[in-house]
DOMARZA-633380 format. One record per residue (C-alpha): chain; residue number from 1; residue in one letter; x, y, z. Coordinates in Angstrom, 3 decimals, decimal comma, always signed. Layout:
BEGIN
A  NUM  A  X  Y  Z $
...
END
This chain:
BEGIN
A  1  M  -69,873  +72,107  -112,359 $
A  2  K  -71,642  +74,769  -110,277 $
A  3  T  -68,285  +76,186  -109,171 $
A  4  I  -67,036  +76,337  -112,757 $
A  5  M  -70,208  +78,066  -113,962 $
A  6  R  -69,968  +80,637  -111,183 $
A  7  A  -66,337  +81,330  -112,040 $
A  8  L  -67,249  +81,791  -115,709 $
A  9  A  -70,119  +84,105  -114,768 $
A  10  A  -67,779  +86,143  -112,557 $
A  11  T  -65,222  +86,410  -115,352 $
A  12  A  -67,822  +87,500  -117,909 $
A  13  T  -69,333  +90,014  -115,490 $
A  14  A  -65,911  +91,491  -114,759 $
A  15  A  -65,172  +91,986  -118,461 $
A  16  V  -68,584  +93,425  -119,370 $
A  17  T  -68,589  +95,803  -116,400 $
A  18  T  -65,131  +97,066  -117,338 $
A  19  V  -66,270  +97,783  -120,903 $
A  20  L  -69,448  +99,590  -119,836 $
A  21  V  -67,821  +101,788  -117,200 $
A  22  Q  -64,910  +102,681  -119,468 $
A  23  E  -67,229  +103,828  -122,257 $
A  24  K  -69,385  +105,774  -119,797 $
A  25  L  -66,431  +107,698  -118,323 $
A  26  R  -64,087  +107,886  -121,316 $
A  27  F  -64,548  +111,601  -122,041 $
A  28  H  -65,256  +112,839  -118,529 $
A  29  P  -63,316  +116,125  -118,170 $
A  30  A  -62,087  +115,302  -114,660 $
A  31  L  -60,371  +112,180  -116,013 $
A  32  Q  -58,295  +113,754  -118,798 $
A  33  R  -54,545  +113,831  -118,143 $
A  34  T  -51,203  +114,399  -119,871 $
A  35  N  -48,978  +111,296  -119,897 $
A  36  H  -45,169  +110,961  -119,828 $
A  37  A  -45,025  +111,596  -123,591 $
A  38  G  -47,054  +114,797  -123,386 $
A  39  N  -50,202  +113,286  -124,915 $
A  40  T  -53,727  +113,715  -123,543 $
A  41  V  -55,073  +110,417  -122,221 $
A  42  T  -58,090  +109,281  -120,245 $
A  43  L  -58,033  +107,885  -116,717 $
A  44  A  -61,410  +106,197  -117,288 $
A  45  T  -59,570  +102,893  -117,590 $
A  46  G  -58,833  +102,983  -113,847 $
A  47  P  -62,338  +103,157  -112,380 $
A  48  A  -63,509  +100,824  -115,152 $
A  49  L  -60,983  +98,154  -114,203 $
A  50  S  -61,751  +98,654  -110,518 $
A  51  A  -65,488  +98,311  -111,135 $
A  52  G  -64,881  +95,156  -113,145 $
A  53  L  -62,887  +93,559  -110,339 $
A  54  V  -65,549  +94,488  -107,784 $
A  55  A  -68,405  +93,176  -109,933 $
A  56  G  -66,578  +89,946  -110,702 $
A  57  N  -65,899  +89,255  -107,035 $
A  58  L  -69,521  +90,002  -106,120 $
A  59  V  -70,765  +87,429  -108,624 $
A  60  A  -68,136  +84,978  -107,354 $
A  61  G  -69,514  +85,432  -103,839 $
A  62  N  -66,292  +86,944  -102,521 $
A  63  F  -67,912  +89,919  -100,812 $
A  64  A  -64,937  +90,654  -98,552 $
A  65  A  -62,660  +91,036  -101,568 $
A  66  A  -65,240  +93,156  -103,396 $
A  67  S  -65,534  +95,509  -100,409 $
A  68  A  -61,768  +95,921  -100,072 $
A  69  L  -61,364  +96,553  -103,799 $
A  70  A  -64,241  +99,043  -103,864 $
A  71  A  -62,761  +101,026  -100,978 $
A  72  T  -59,304  +101,018  -102,553 $
A  73  G  -60,615  +102,010  -105,970 $
A  74  T  -62,644  +104,859  -104,493 $
A  75  A  -59,657  +106,171  -102,533 $
A  76  G  -57,520  +105,899  -105,657 $
A  77  L  -60,050  +107,814  -107,742 $
A  78  Y  -60,196  +110,558  -105,107 $
A  79  D  -56,407  +110,802  -105,240 $
A  80  D  -56,463  +110,932  -109,057 $
A  81  V  -59,041  +113,716  -109,183 $
A  82  D  -57,385  +115,722  -106,386 $
A  83  Q  -54,098  +116,016  -108,341 $
A  84  G  -52,094  +117,006  -105,276 $
A  85  E  -54,248  +119,943  -104,181 $
A  86  H  -54,002  +118,830  -100,546 $
A  87  D  -50,301  +117,909  -100,606 $
A  88  G  -49,054  +121,232  -99,289 $
A  89  E  -46,432  +123,485  -100,855 $
A  90  Q  -45,385  +120,873  -103,415 $
A  91  I  -46,893  +117,719  -104,894 $
A  92  A  -45,955  +114,715  -102,752 $
A  93  K  -44,096  +111,856  -104,443 $
A  94  G  -44,005  +108,331  -103,020 $
A  95  L  -44,832  +107,204  -99,509 $
A  96  K  -42,051  +109,338  -98,067 $
A  97  G  -43,395  +112,448  -99,757 $
A  98  H  -46,924  +111,923  -98,477 $
A  99  F  -45,794  +111,289  -94,919 $
A  100  N  -43,555  +114,360  -95,061 $
A  101  A  -46,632  +116,356  -96,078 $
A  102  L  -48,506  +114,882  -93,120 $
A  103  R  -45,662  +115,846  -90,801 $
A  104  N  -45,970  +119,401  -92,091 $
A  105  G  -49,668  +119,457  -91,261 $
A  106  Y  -51,133  +118,511  -94,652 $
A  107  I  -53,428  +115,503  -94,925 $
A  108  S  -52,916  +114,562  -98,561 $
A  109  T  -55,245  +112,293  -100,492 $
A  110  G  -52,230  +110,003  -100,843 $
A  111  V  -52,068  +109,541  -97,066 $
A  112  L  -55,802  +108,874  -96,965 $
A  113  K  -55,377  +106,327  -99,744 $
A  114  V  -52,571  +104,558  -97,875 $
A  115  A  -54,795  +104,383  -94,789 $
A  116  V  -57,696  +102,962  -96,795 $
A  117  I  -55,459  +100,388  -98,481 $
A  118  G  -54,015  +99,297  -95,138 $
A  119  A  -57,428  +99,066  -93,498 $
A  120  S  -58,930  +97,221  -96,474 $
A  121  A  -56,058  +94,745  -96,653 $
A  122  G  -56,170  +94,196  -92,890 $
A  123  T  -59,929  +93,663  -92,832 $
A  124  Y  -59,763  +91,190  -95,699 $
A  125  A  -56,886  +89,316  -94,047 $
A  126  L  -58,779  +89,214  -90,741 $
A  127  Y  -61,850  +87,854  -92,506 $
A  128  R  -59,746  +85,080  -94,018 $
A  129  A  -58,198  +84,301  -90,636 $
A  130  V  -61,581  +84,079  -88,908 $
A  131  K  -62,875  +81,698  -91,585 $
A  132  S  -59,762  +79,509  -91,466 $
A  133  S  -59,712  +76,203  -89,606 $
A  134  K  -55,960  +76,358  -88,999 $
A  135  P  -54,518  +76,587  -85,459 $
A  136  V  -54,962  +80,041  -83,908 $
A  137  P  -51,219  +80,897  -83,767 $
A  138  Q  -50,862  +80,166  -87,486 $
A  139  R  -53,967  +82,195  -88,282 $
A  140  V  -52,538  +85,175  -86,414 $
A  141  V  -49,258  +84,961  -88,316 $
A  142  E  -51,020  +84,545  -91,654 $
A  143  C  -53,251  +87,517  -90,908 $
A  144  F  -50,220  +89,783  -90,535 $
A  145  V  -48,496  +88,271  -93,576 $
A  146  D  -51,619  +88,586  -95,726 $
A  147  T  -52,138  +92,195  -94,666 $
A  148  A  -48,594  +93,194  -95,602 $
A  149  L  -48,710  +91,153  -98,814 $
A  150  I  -52,013  +92,565  -100,066 $
A  151  A  -51,290  +96,171  -99,080 $
A  152  G  -47,774  +95,929  -100,505 $
A  153  C  -49,032  +94,575  -103,824 $
A  154  A  -51,628  +97,353  -104,001 $
A  155  N  -48,909  +99,978  -103,680 $
A  156  L  -46,624  +98,167  -106,137 $
A  157  G  -49,363  +98,271  -108,750 $
A  158  N  -49,234  +102,045  -108,601 $
A  159  L  -45,429  +102,146  -108,635 $
A  160  F  -45,335  +100,218  -111,915 $
A  161  D  -48,031  +102,345  -113,585 $
A  162  L  -45,525  +104,851  -114,969 $
A  163  R  -45,330  +103,667  -118,574 $
A  164  P  -47,950  +102,232  -120,983 $
A  165  G  -48,814  +98,630  -120,167 $
A  166  R  -46,146  +98,178  -117,494 $
A  167  A  -48,455  +97,583  -114,522 $
A  168  L  -50,622  +95,280  -116,628 $
A  169  K  -47,635  +93,177  -117,720 $
A  170  V  -46,437  +92,773  -114,136 $
A  171  A  -49,965  +91,807  -113,070 $
A  172  V  -50,276  +89,278  -115,908 $
A  173  I  -47,003  +87,583  -114,956 $
A  174  A  -47,947  +87,487  -111,272 $
A  175  S  -51,446  +86,202  -112,068 $
A  176  I  -50,087  +83,382  -114,208 $
A  177  L  -47,798  +82,373  -111,349 $
A  178  N  -50,830  +82,384  -109,027 $
A  179  A  -53,078  +80,388  -111,370 $
A  180  G  -52,484  +77,166  -109,466 $
A  181  V  -53,677  +78,584  -106,137 $
A  182  A  -56,325  +81,119  -107,198 $
A  183  G  -57,746  +80,041  -110,546 $
A  184  A  -61,104  +81,846  -110,335 $
A  185  Q  -59,567  +85,095  -109,088 $
A  186  V  -56,903  +84,945  -111,771 $
A  187  S  -59,539  +84,393  -114,464 $
A  188  L  -61,563  +87,498  -113,636 $
A  189  T  -58,378  +89,546  -113,164 $
A  190  L  -57,135  +88,621  -116,631 $
A  191  A  -60,577  +89,344  -118,100 $
A  192  T  -60,613  +92,922  -116,815 $
A  193  M  -57,053  +93,497  -117,985 $
A  194  A  -57,834  +92,144  -121,453 $
A  195  V  -60,421  +94,885  -121,922 $
A  196  V  -58,057  +97,772  -121,154 $
A  197  T  -54,723  +96,442  -122,436 $
A  198  E  -54,899  +97,712  -126,033 $
A  199  E  -55,546  +101,344  -125,100 $
A  200  D  -53,061  +101,304  -122,238 $
A  201  L  -50,294  +99,930  -124,464 $
A  202  A  -51,150  +102,475  -127,159 $
A  203  G  -50,715  +105,291  -124,644 $
A  204  K  -54,337  +106,399  -125,030 $
A  205  A  -55,342  +105,582  -121,463 $
A  206  M  -53,838  +105,267  -117,996 $
A  207  L  -54,849  +103,138  -115,034 $
A  208  G  -54,108  +105,855  -112,507 $
A  209  D  -54,439  +105,158  -108,796 $
A  210  A  -58,077  +104,123  -109,267 $
A  211  G  -56,987  +101,196  -111,432 $
A  212  A  -53,401  +100,354  -110,493 $
A  213  N  -54,010  +100,095  -106,737 $
A  214  P  -57,033  +97,741  -106,971 $
A  215  L  -55,248  +95,691  -109,646 $
A  216  G  -52,231  +95,281  -107,388 $
A  217  M  -54,503  +94,461  -104,463 $
A  218  M  -56,233  +91,781  -106,529 $
A  219  V  -52,877  +90,185  -107,301 $
A  220  G  -52,083  +90,300  -103,581 $
A  221  M  -55,373  +88,552  -102,819 $
A  222  Q  -54,436  +85,853  -105,303 $
A  223  S  -51,073  +85,388  -103,598 $
A  224  A  -52,743  +85,168  -100,187 $
A  225  N  -54,041  +81,756  -101,305 $
A  226  I  -50,534  +80,270  -101,339 $
A  227  K  -50,788  +77,255  -99,028 $
A  228  C  -47,192  +77,043  -97,837 $
A  229  L  -46,690  +79,751  -95,200 $
A  230  P  -42,875  +79,981  -95,628 $
A  231  V  -43,325  +80,481  -99,383 $
A  232  K  -46,038  +83,079  -98,860 $
A  233  T  -43,887  +84,839  -96,277 $
A  234  A  -41,001  +84,918  -98,753 $
A  235  V  -43,268  +86,432  -101,420 $
A  236  C  -44,450  +88,982  -98,860 $
A  237  G  -40,838  +89,828  -98,034 $
A  238  L  -40,107  +90,400  -101,725 $
A  239  V  -43,127  +92,675  -102,094 $
A  240  V  -42,308  +94,707  -98,989 $
A  241  G  -38,665  +94,888  -100,070 $
A  242  L  -39,611  +96,296  -103,479 $
A  243  N  -41,792  +98,916  -101,819 $
A  244  V  -38,932  +100,004  -99,580 $
A  245  L  -36,483  +99,946  -102,491 $
A  246  S  -38,747  +102,178  -104,561 $
A  247  E  -38,098  +105,052  -102,158 $
A  248  K  -34,405  +104,946  -103,095 $
A  249  V  -34,300  +103,481  -106,604 $
A  250  S  -36,156  +104,410  -109,795 $
A  251  F  -37,780  +101,267  -111,224 $
A  252  T  -38,020  +103,022  -114,589 $
A  253  K  -34,255  +103,596  -114,725 $
A  254  V  -33,549  +99,990  -113,702 $
A  255  I  -35,903  +98,686  -116,392 $
A  256  E  -34,480  +100,976  -119,078 $
A  257  N  -30,906  +99,968  -118,220 $
A  258  T  -31,629  +96,209  -118,180 $
A  259  P  -31,951  +94,889  -121,783 $
A  260  V  -34,311  +91,990  -121,022 $
A  261  L  -36,599  +94,095  -118,843 $
A  262  H  -36,523  +96,950  -121,354 $
A  263  K  -37,582  +94,659  -124,215 $
A  264  L  -40,437  +93,297  -122,112 $
A  265  D  -41,421  +96,819  -121,098 $
A  266  M  -41,562  +97,951  -124,741 $
A  267  L  -43,428  +94,853  -125,961 $
A  268  G  -46,683  +95,878  -127,613 $
A  269  R  -46,142  +99,602  -127,133 $
A  270  N  -46,535  +101,968  -130,089 $
END
């Protein structure tokens, strides 16, 4: 009963925090952007969702997750506000673009964000490995798998945040699939998403890096609870593969040219 009550408290805290932060930041001038349709939207949804995930994990007693999410959300917000000012001669696109900027002597906020995500995912995975009672060799393997899985999911969250509601829909599907292995984490994740879904679908708000990266990371943390290592490794391989594929293929074009995916992508959008 105590575990259930704590999970409910974490879920409620996540939702309430998301609402409060979103209303506080909604009209902040630094968070106003133009979306793909040319409309002015707010990025307040991103830090609000991130804050909700952090608060929920703190109440749940998962301080390692809260720390990783806070660091990732902060790095994402810095990247959002920077708007490519440190990218060099042109705005960097994708991982390849940011590393090309680095090669040319420019330390973009995107590169810093990638470093923070990697460090946060690695630290969280190491914490899990240290706490585990499994044999040392298996813990070492799982630490590497968890790091790649969590960091990869964090980046995927951002890659899907190109159209209203898309990143949220992917996160909902993944969370439902993870419900059997990470019920409490899934509950607070869905609670934060429920708060921001209506405005995101309506094209009035965007998650931005501050929201999409932590959301993806949270889904990765859920998946890290998969008990069967071969299954978790396969999921990790899929996530890493999608990240690599994104450098060559436009997910938006694939979705628009695939009837089933296109219908799902348009579901609920105005």
